[in-house]
N, C-alpha and C positions, 0 to 999 in steps of 0.2 A: 530645639536647642535645650540643653540641660541648664537650668538657671538655679544653681545652688545659691541659697540666700546670701552667703557671705561674698559671693562674686557678682550677684545681679545688680544692675543699675536700675533703681526704681523710678527715676525721674524721666518722664516722657520728653520733657523739653531737652534734657541732657542727651537723650538718645537721638532726638531730631538733630541736635548739633553734631552728633557723631556722624550721622548720615551726610550732613552737609559738608563736613570736613573730609569724609572718605567716600566720595561719590561713586566709585567704581564698585558696582554690586553684581552678584551672580544671580541672574534670574533662572529659576528652575520651574519647569512645568511637567505635568504628566498628561499628555494628550495623544490620543490614537491618531494614526495616519493610514491612509490606504496604500502608501508607499512602503513596501517592506524594508527598504534600506534606511528608513528614518526611525530612530529609536523612540520608544514610548516616553522615556525620560530625556529631557533636553535641558542643558544649562548653557547660558551665554553670559559672557562678561559685557556689561553695559554701563557706561558712565551716565548717571541719572541727574536730572534737574529736580530739585526738591521744591514743590509748591507748598509753602507753609506760611499763610497769612499771619499766624499768631505763634511765632517760635517760642515764646516764653511760657505758653500754657500747655495743657495736656491734650489739646486737640490733635487728631491724627492727620498727617499730611497726604499729599498726592505726589506720586513719582512720574516723571516723564522721561522717555528714552526712545531710542531707535536702533534698528539693526538692518544689516544688508539683506536684500531679498534673496540673495544666493545662500544665505545661512539656512541650514535645514530647519532650524527653529522657526524662522520666518515662513518657510514653506508650510509648516504645520498650522501656523496662525492663518495663513491665506486659505488653506484648505477648509478650516473650520469657519472662516468668515464668508465662505462662498454661499452659505445658507442664509446670510443676512440680506436685507433689502438693499438694492443697488444704491450706491453713493452714500451709504451710511456706515459709521463705525460699528464694529461688532464687539459685544461684551461677552467674554467667556463665562460659562457657568461654573467651570472648575476653578478652585482656588489656586493662586500662584504664590511663590515664595521668592524673596530676594535676600541674599546674605551679603553683609558688608563686613569688611575686616579692617582693623587698624593697620597702618603701614609697617609696624614692627612686631615681631614675635620671636620667641626663642626657646630652645631647650634649657632646662634649669638643672644643673648638676647638684647632687646631694652634698657635694663639697661646700656649697654656699651656705648650708645650714650650720652656722658656727656654734650653735648651742646644742641642738638635738643630735647631730652626728657624733660629736665626741662623747656626749653623755650616755646615749643609748644605742646609737647606730641604726635606730629604727626610722630610717628615711629612705626615700626612693626618688628617682628622677621624675620630672613632670615637664610641662610646657606652659609658658606664660603667653597670653594673647588677649586681645580684646575684639569683640565682634557684636554685631546687631543683626537681628532677623526680622524681616517684614513679611506679613501675610496680607493678601489683598485680592481685589477683583480687578482683572485686567480688561481694558478696552483696546482693541487694535485698529489701526488706521491703515488699511491695505490697498484701497482703491486709489491709485495714483492720480486719477482724473477727477476725483471727488473734491469739491471745494473744502469739505471738512478736513480731508487729509492734507491738502495743500496748506491750509491755514495752520493746522497743527504742526506740520513739519517745518514750515517757515519760522514759526515761533520757537520750536524746539531747537533747531540748529543755531539760531541766533542767541538764544538764552544760554545754551551749553557752551558755545564758543566764547561768549562774553564772560561767563563764570570762570572758564579755564584760563582765559587770557589775563583776567584781572585778579583772580584769587589764587589760582594755582601757579601761574607764571609771574604774576605781579608786574606785568608790563605797564609802563606809564603810557605808552601809545599802543594799545592792543590791536591785534589783527581783527578785522571785521569781515563778516560774510560778504559785505559789499565790495571788499577789496578784490574778490575773485570775479571773473566774467559772469554776468547774469545767466547766460545760456549754459555755462558750465555747471552752475549751481542747480539749475533746473534739471539738467541731465542726471546729476547725482541724486537729487531729491526723488526722482522716479525710480531709483534703484534702492530705496530704503523704505521701511514701513515704520509707523509710529506705534508706541506702546504707552498707555497711560494706566497707572495702577492706583486705585483708591485703597489706601491702607486701612485694614480692618483690625490689625493687631501688630504691635511693635514691642519687641523685647530685646534685651542685650546684656552683656556682662563684660567686666574687666577681670579676667582671671590672672591676678597679679600677686600671688602668694599671701592673700589676706588670711588664709586658713592657718598660717604659721604664726608662731609667737613673735613678739617684737624683736627679740635678738636675732632670730632666724631671718626675719624679713630684712633687717638691716644688713645681715650677712649676704643676702641675695642682692640687695641694692649695691653694696660695696663690690661684690663679685662682678656685677655687670659693669659698674663704673670702671673697674680694672681692665675690662676688655678694650677700653678706649675706642669704641666704635659708636656710630650714630644710633644703632639699634641698642647697644648696651646702655648708652646714656638715657635713651627714651624709656627703656624698661626700668632702669634704676629710679628715675624720676617718678614714673607711674606707680611703682611698688610703694614708694614713700607716700605719695598722695593718697592712694587707695587704702594703705594701712592706717593712715591717720583718721580715716572715716569710721573705723571699727568702733 
């Protein structure tokens, strides 16, 4: 990720909060497979649970997720884990990456630059967005009969469901895993694998017109407000917030 200084978010605690607020991340790996139909590069959308005992400091967190065994990505993990000792999780030697994005992003028209466009015309379109990128070491839990896998996945699906029900949906009476038949949950658990990533590097940015002058930034904010959309309102608010930090 290109982290231009004016856009980069320097605070690790702020970046961890970004991950917690935007848990759907794209896991990307570069792993060989004996199956010619499986690509070397694989990317999967995964909702992650963030294990972060100290959210206010600069310590790096751990991510937990799971994917279906039928996913080609999982098949590659299972193939690599076959070399591990039986009944034990397998840690990949290759680095993995996860990309997280804010829920809103948009094209920015040069018409929004209310100072630079009429004065010089030296403006071009761009795109405003916010994202964070994680690098780390992945451990996969692929043996459905292993106690370590059962324990990991039981905790994973409960923690993820609870987070989504209480934080994403804000239900007063959240759905719980125990609401489904136990046998049904056991069958589903056998059809997923667990992934745990020890984060070794975390970076991110808010590309929100900070490189522009104050009048142009306000033109961008007003332009997005004028769209009268949820995306427009969010970008306008974020442009002003980020611009005030310059």
